[in-house]
C-alpha positions in Angstrom: 13.7 2.1 -11.7 10.6 0.8 -13.7 10.1 4.4 -15.0 10.2 3.4 -18.6 7.6 1.1 -20.0 7.5 -1.8 -22.5 5.2 -1.2 -25.6 1.7 -2.4 -25.0 0.3 -5.4 -26.8 -2.7 -4.6 -29.0 -5.0 -7.0 -26.9 -5.8 -5.1 -23.6 -5.3 -8.1 -21.4 -5.2 -6.1 -18.2 -8.5 -4.3 -19.0 -10.1 -7.6 -19.7 -8.8 -9.0 -16.3 -10.4 -6.1 -14.6 -13.7 -5.8 -16.5 -14.7 -9.4 -17.6 -15.5 -10.3 -14.0 -17.2 -7.0 -13.4 -19.3 -7.4 -16.6 -20.4 -10.8 -15.5 -21.2 -9.5 -12.2 -23.5 -6.9 -13.6 -25.2 -9.4 -16.0 -25.9 -11.7 -13.0 -27.3 -8.7 -11.0 -29.6 -7.9 -14.0 -30.8 -11.5 -14.0 -30.9 -11.8 -10.3 -33.6 -13.7 -8.5 -33.7 -16.9 -6.6 -36.0 -18.6 -9.2 -33.0 -18.6 -11.6 -30.4 -19.6 -9.0 -29.1 -22.5 -11.2 -28.5 -20.3 -14.2 -26.8 -17.6 -12.0 -24.3 -20.2 -10.5 -23.5 -21.4 -14.0 -23.0 -17.9 -15.3 -20.9 -17.0 -12.2 -18.7 -20.1 -12.8 -18.3 -19.3 -16.5 -17.5 -15.7 -15.7 -14.8 -16.7 -13.1 -13.2 -19.3 -15.5 -13.1 -16.7 -18.4 -11.7 -14.2 -16.0 -9.0 -16.6 -15.1 -8.3 -17.5 -18.6 -7.7 -13.9 -19.8 -4.9 -13.7 -17.2 -3.0 -16.7 -18.7 -1.6 -14.7 -21.7 -0.2 -12.2 -19.2 1.9 -15.0 -17.7 2.6 -16.7 -21.1 3.8 -13.5 -22.7 5.5 -12.0 -19.6 9.2 -11.0 -20.2 11.2 -12.2 -17.1 14.3 -10.5 -18.2 13.1 -6.9 -17.6 11.8 -4.8 -14.8 10.0 -2.5 -17.1 6.2 -2.4 -17.0 4.5 -4.8 -19.5 1.1 -4.9 -21.2 0.9 -1.1 -20.6 -2.5 0.6 -21.3 -2.9 4.3 -21.1 -6.1 6.3 -22.0 -7.5 9.7 -21.0 -9.7 9.7 -17.9 -9.7 13.1 -16.4 -6.7 14.6 -18.2 -7.5 18.2 -17.0 -6.4 16.9 -13.5 -3.7 14.7 -14.7 -5.7 11.5 -14.1 -5.3 8.7 -16.7 -6.5 5.2 -17.1 -3.0 3.8 -16.8 -2.4 0.1 -16.3 0.8 -2.0 -16.3 2.2 -5.2 -14.8 5.7 -6.2 -13.7 7.4 -9.1 -11.7 6.0 -7.5 -8.4 2.4 -7.7 -9.4 1.9 -10.3 -12.0 1.3 -13.3 -9.7 -1.4 -11.4 -7.7 -3.4 -10.9 -10.8 -3.5 -14.6 -11.6 -4.0 -15.5 -7.8 -7.1 -13.2 -7.7 -8.7 -14.7 -10.7 -7.8 -18.3 -9.5 -9.3 -17.7 -6.0 -12.5 -16.3 -7.5 -13.2 -19.6 -9.2 -12.7 -21.4 -5.8 -15.1 -18.9 -4.1 -17.8 -19.4 -6.7 -17.6 -23.2 -6.3 -17.4 -22.8 -2.5 -20.7 -21.1 -2.5 -22.4 -23.5 -5.0 -24.7 -25.0 -2.4 -24.1 -23.2 0.8 -25.6 -20.0 -0.6 -29.4 -20.5 -1.1 -30.8 -16.8 -0.7 -29.9 -13.9 -2.9 -27.6 -16.1 -4.9 -27.3 -13.6 -7.9 -26.3 -10.7 -5.5 -23.7 -13.0 -3.7 -22.0 -14.3 -6.9 -22.1 -10.7 -8.4 -20.5 -9.2 -5.3 -17.5 -11.6 -5.6 -17.1 -11.2 -9.4 -17.2 -7.3 -9.1 -14.8 -7.5 -6.1 -12.4 -9.8 -8.1 -12.2 -7.1 -11.0 -11.6 -4.3 -8.5 -8.8 -6.2 -6.7 -7.1 -6.9 -10.1 -7.4 -3.1 -10.7 -5.4 -2.4 -7.5 -2.6 -4.7 -8.6 -2.3 -3.2 -12.1 -3.1 0.5 -11.6 -0.2 2.8 -12.5 -2.1 6.1 -11.9 -2.4 7.2 -8.2 -6.0 8.2 -8.3 -7.0 5.0 -10.2 -5.1 3.0 -7.6 -7.0 4.9 -4.9 -10.4 4.4 -6.5 -9.9 0.6 -6.9 -8.4 0.3 -3.4 -11.3 2.0 -1.8 -14.0 0.4 -4.1 -13.1 -3.1 -2.9 -14.6 -2.2 0.4 -18.1 -2.0 -1.0 -18.7 -5.5 -2.2 -16.9 -7.0 0.9 -19.0 -4.9 3.2 -22.1 -6.2 1.6 -20.9 -9.9 1.6 -20.2 -9.7 5.3 -23.2 -7.6 6.1 -25.8 -9.7 4.2 -24.6 -13.3 4.3 -22.6 -13.2 7.5 -23.3 -14.6 11.0 -25.3 -13.3 13.8 -23.1 -10.2 14.5 -22.5 -9.5 10.8 -23.6 -5.9 10.8 -21.3 -5.0 13.6 -18.4 -6.9 11.9 -19.1 -5.3 8.5 -19.3 -1.9 10.0 -16.2 -2.3 12.0 -14.3 -3.5 8.9 -15.6 -0.7 6.8 -14.8 2.0 9.4 -11.3 0.9 10.2 -10.4 0.5 6.5 -11.9 3.7 5.3 -10.6 6.0 8.2 -7.0 4.4 7.5 -7.2 5.6 3.9 -8.2 9.2 4.4 -4.6 10.3 5.1 -3.4 8.4 2.1 -5.7 10.5 -0.1 -4.0 13.8 1.2 -0.6 12.3 0.5 -1.6 11.4 -3.0 -2.9 14.9 -3.6 0.5 16.2 -2.1 2.5 14.1 -4.6 0.2 15.2 -7.5 1.0 18.8 -6.7 4.8 18.1 -6.3 4.7 16.2 -9.7 3.3 19.3 -11.6 -0.2 17.9 -11.7 0.7 14.2 -12.5 -0.8 11.2 -10.8 1.6 8.9 -12.7 3.0 6.5 -10.1 6.2 5.8 -12.0 6.8 9.5 -12.2 6.4 9.8 -8.4 9.1 7.0 -8.0 11.6 9.6 -9.5 10.3 12.6 -7.6 13.0 14.2 -5.4 11.6 14.6 -1.9 13.1 16.0 1.4 13.3 13.7 4.5 10.3 15.5 6.1 8.1 15.0 2.9 9.1 11.3 2.6 8.3 10.7 6.3 4.8 12.3 6.0 4.1 10.3 2.8 5.5 7.0 4.4 3.3 7.5 7.5 0.2 8.6 5.4 0.4 5.4 3.4 1.1 3.4 6.5 -2.2 4.4 8.0 -4.0 2.6 5.1 -1.7 -0.3 4.3 -1.2 -1.2 8.0 -5.0 -1.5 8.5 -5.5 -3.3 5.3 -2.9 -6.1 6.0 -3.6 -5.9 9.0 -0.5 -5.0 11.1 -0.4 -5.1 14.9 -2.0 -3.2 16.7 -4.6 -2.2 14.1 -5.6 -5.9 13.4 -8.6 -6.2 15.7 -11.2 -5.8 12.9 -9.9 -9.0 11.1 -11.0 -11.8 13.6 -14.4 -10.3 14.0 -14.9 -10.0 10.3 -13.6 -13.6 9.6 -15.9 -15.1 12.2 -19.0 -13.4 10.9 -18.1 -13.6 7.1 -19.5 -16.4 4.9 -16.9 -19.0 3.8 -16.3 -17.2 0.5 -15.8 -13.9 2.2 -13.2 -15.4 4.5 -11.4 -17.0 1.6 -11.1 -13.8 -0.4 -10.4 -11.7 2.7 -7.5 -13.9 3.7 -6.2 -15.0 0.3 -6.3 -11.5 -1.6 -7.6 -8.5 0.3 -4.9 -8.7 3.0 -2.3 -8.5 0.2 -3.5 -5.1 -1.1 -1.9 -3.4 1.9 1.4 -5.2 1.4 1.4 -4.6 -2.3 0.9 -0.8 -1.6 4.1 -0.8 0.4 5.9 -2.4 -2.5 4.4 -0.2 -5.2 4.2 3.2 -3.4 5.9 3.4 0.0 9.3 1.9 -0.7 10.0 3.5 -4.1 8.4 6.9 -3.4 9.9 7.4 0.1 13.0 5.3 0.1 15.0 7.3 2.7 12.1 7.3 5.1 11.5 3.6 4.5 15.1 2.9 5.5 14.9 5.2 8.4 11.7 3.7 9.8 12.7 0.1 9.0 13.5 -0.6 12.6 10.0 0.4 13.6 8.4 -1.7 11.0 10.6 -4.8 11.8 9.7 -4.4 15.6 6.0 -4.3 14.7 6.3 -7.2 12.5 8.1 -9.4 15.2 5.4 -8.4 17.7 2.7 -9.6 15.2 4.7 -12.9 14.6 5.3 -13.7 18.2 2.5 -12.0 20.2 -0.3 -12.8 17.8 1.0 -16.4 17.6 0.6 -16.7 21.3 -2.9 -15.2 21.0 -3.9 -17.7 18.4 -2.9 -20.6 20.6 -5.7 -19.8 23.1 -8.5 -19.3 20.6 -11.5 -21.6 20.9 -13.1 -20.7 17.6 -11.4 -22.2 14.4 -12.0 -19.0 12.3 -10.6 -16.8 15.0 -7.5 -18.9 15.3 -6.8 -19.0 11.6 -7.6 -15.2 11.4 -4.9 -14.6 14.0 -2.6 -16.9 12.2 -3.1 -14.7 9.2 -2.0 -11.6 11.2 1.1 -13.6 12.1 1.8 -14.7 8.7 1.4 -11.1 7.3 3.9 -10.1 10.0 6.4 -12.2 8.1 5.4 -10.2 5.0 6.2 -6.8 6.4 9.4 -8.2 8.1 10.6 -9.3 4.7 9.7 -6.0 3.0 11.8 -4.0 5.4 14.9 -6.1 5.5 16.0 -4.6 2.2 17.7 -7.6 0.8 16.8 -10.0 -2.0 15.9 -13.1 0.1 13.6 -10.9 2.4 11.8 -9.1 -0.4 11.2 -12.2 -2.6 10.3 -14.2 0.6 7.6 -11.6 1.5 6.1 -11.9 -2.0 6.3 -15.6 -2.1 4.8 -15.7 1.4 1.9 -13.6 0.2 1.2 -15.9 -2.8 1.5 -19.0 -0.6 -0.7 -17.5 2.1 -3.3 -16.9 -0.6 -3.3 -20.7 -1.3 -3.0 -21.9 2.2 -5.4 -19.6 4.2 -8.0 -19.9 1.4 -7.8 -23.6 1.7 -8.0 -23.6 5.5 -10.9 -21.3 5.5 -12.6 -23.5 3.0 -12.0 -26.6 5.2 -13.6 -24.8 8.1 -16.5 -23.8 5.8 -17.0 -27.5 4.9 -17.3 -28.4 8.6 -19.6 -25.4 9.2 -21.9 -26.3 6.4 -22.5 -29.6 8.2 -22.4 -28.6 11.8 -23.2 -24.8 11.8 -20.4 -24.0 14.3 -16.7 -23.1 14.2 -16.2 -23.9 17.9 -13.4 -26.3 18.3 -15.0 -27.9 21.4 -17.9 -29.1 19.2 -15.7 -31.3 17.2 -13.4 -34.4 17.8 -12.8 -37.5 16.0 -13.9 -36.2 12.6 -11.4 -38.6 10.9 -13.7 -41.5 11.8 -16.5 -40.1 9.7 -14.7 -37.8 7.2 -11.4 -39.5 6.3 -11.0 -37.8 2.9 -11.7 -34.4 4.4 -9.3 -34.9 7.2 -6.5 -35.8 4.8 -6.8 -32.4 3.1 -7.4 -30.7 6.4 -4.1 -31.9 7.8 -2.2 -31.1 4.7 -3.4 -27.6 4.8 -2.8 -27.3 8.5 0.8 -28.5 8.0 1.3 -26.0 5.3 -0.2 -23.2 7.6 2.5 -24.3 10.1 5.3 -24.0 7.5 6.1 -27.7 6.8 8.8 -28.2 4.2 7.7 -29.3 0.9 4.5 -27.2 1.2 4.3 -23.6 -0.1 4.0 -22.3 3.5 7.6 -23.2 4.2 9.1 -21.4 1.1 8.3 -17.9 2.0 9.0 -18.1 5.7 12.3 -19.8 5.0 13.3 -17.0 2.6 12.3 -14.3 5.0 14.2 -16.0 7.9 17.3 -16.2 5.6 16.9 -12.5 4.8 16.4 -11.7 8.6 19.5 -13.7 9.6 21.5 -11.8 6.9 20.0 -8.5 8.3 20.7 -9.4 12.0 21.0 -12.7 13.7 18.8 -11.9 16.6 16.0 -10.7 14.3 16.2 -14.0 12.3 16.1 -15.9 15.6 12.9 -14.1 16.8 11.3 -14.6 13.3 12.1 -18.4 13.5 10.1 -18.7 16.6 7.0 -18.2 14.5 7.5 -21.6 13.0 7.3 -23.2 16.4 4.3 -21.0 17.4 2.6 -21.8 14.0 3.0 -25.5 14.6 1.7 -25.1 18.1 -1.6 -23.4 17.4 -2.3 -25.1 14.0 -1.7 -28.6 15.1 -3.3 -28.2 18.4 -6.4 -27.2 16.5 -6.1 -30.1 14.0 -5.6 -32.6 16.9 -8.8 -31.5 18.7 -11.0 -31.3 15.5 -9.8 -34.4 13.6 -8.4 -37.0 16.0 -9.5 -39.0 19.0 -12.9 -40.6 19.6 -16.0 -39.3 18.1 -17.1 -36.5 20.3 -20.9 -36.3 19.9 -23.7 -37.6 17.7 -23.4 -34.6 15.3 -19.9 -35.7 14.5 -21.1 -39.4 14.1 -23.5 -38.2 11.5 -21.1 -36.2 9.4 -20.9 -37.0 5.6 -17.5 -37.0 3.9 -16.8 -34.4 1.2 -18.7 -34.4 -2.1 -17.1 -34.6 -5.5 -17.3 -30.8 -5.9 -15.7 -30.2 -2.4 -13.0 -32.9 -3.3 -12.3 -31.0 -6.6 -11.9 -27.7 -4.8 -9.7 -29.1 -2.1 -7.7 -31.2 -4.6 -6.9 -28.2 -6.8 -5.8 -26.3 -3.7 -3.6 -29.2 -2.5 -1.9 -29.3 -5.9 -1.2 -25.6 -5.8 0.3 -25.8 -2.2 2.5 -28.8 -3.1 3.6 -27.6 -6.4 4.7 -24.3 -5.0 6.4 -26.0 -2.0 8.3 -28.4 -4.1 9.1 -26.2 -7.2 9.0 -22.4 -6.3 11.3 -21.5 -9.2 8.5 -20.4 -11.6 7.3 -18.0 -8.9 10.7 -16.5 -8.0 11.9 -16.2 -11.6 9.1 -14.0 -12.5 9.7 -11.6 -9.7 13.5 -11.7 -9.4 14.5 -8.9 -11.9 11.8 -6.6 -10.6 12.9 -7.2 -6.9 16.5 -6.4 -7.9 15.4 -3.2 -9.5 13.3 -2.2 -6.6 16.1 -2.7 -4.1 18.5 -0.8 -6.3 16.0 2.0 -6.5 15.5 2.1 -2.7 19.3 2.1 -2.2 19.7 5.5 -4.0 19.0 8.4 -1.8 16.5 11.2 -2.9 18.0 13.6 -0.5 
């Protein structure tokens, strides 16, 4: 599969996508003090916009007819250990690069007025995090992938630990501990693959490596320990609600929109192609865990009294759809899983931003503190209901497309699996609309709600852009699926050929 590579363009677009935001982050850190907060905000926005602009040529010049790696860059890093600075992008990873850069602009704008202390450090942390996450999606060297994958923990730990809520240190420590411990076994698996590949960390070489069933099972389980925590899958999901509740709004947006996708992307890039026989053999286990996440966590979400916790649990349920799609081993399932990840990036980011807008005014996420918000914030509630509907999988929104494709793949795989997966649409509507009803509608609940001011022009711009993304993807998903189709077919073909 994708073992051969297309010739690289002379402009190192992928390097720019990684290091432009990191460079701006470092410049902002060097400037950093609160007397220059206005300059810092402008620089952060300029850095985020330029970071997004350098990803546009990747899409514009992307060849959708091939599964080969494109925009390939390869330079010596630690050649004596077979470690190279090796980058490339295909239909499986291209959209995640653009999504990461896009969400970074949203996060910078979201923190424009909400963050008043250590503004430079806050903006720098997000820009550096953005570059590191892009690095995960484009790394073709196993050690480079691992370095980027683990390095993303540092800025997120700082974001939650410094700008979070009352229990921020506990939440940040739990987040860091869970995700770090999960990755240690993965490092052993990477070193084992390096030894089997004659001292090469090249991921595309690992894809072709003949491995016994025992070796594949060990590698699959080792990767699972990291990727399952990062997504997070049931039952290693407990760090996510705590982290979301304590994280600042920008932290919640990035965590839900991008960081949860790193684990799922790891399955696509490493687990499935390197250990195809083990992936097929363990698929029933993964499907079972996914269905538990979709149904059980959906029920858990219904009883939540905190908006952030409710949406955090809904993220676990939605990511259950992603793992379900990945392990159905058919086109609808795999494409649906990737579409669901992109859609979830837009929808969950938008919902968490909506909660942040309310938090900035009321300083609480508790659903009971709200009621009748539509009377004082009609523009805001229009967006809030749209994103709530998208979160519930309403047709014509992006939330519907991925879930529908995964359910189609599930029915093709097994009718009963498809039926169980479809219950998520009912549960999703239940917890999301129950939250929206209690927050937005009815009589004005208290004086705090009566005094609320509707959204500003900046907030309207952010929500409007997110709404356009959600509706465009829901009404016309073809550009998204066209990019990934050939690469998905190549991956499925690769997985269908036994290494035994």
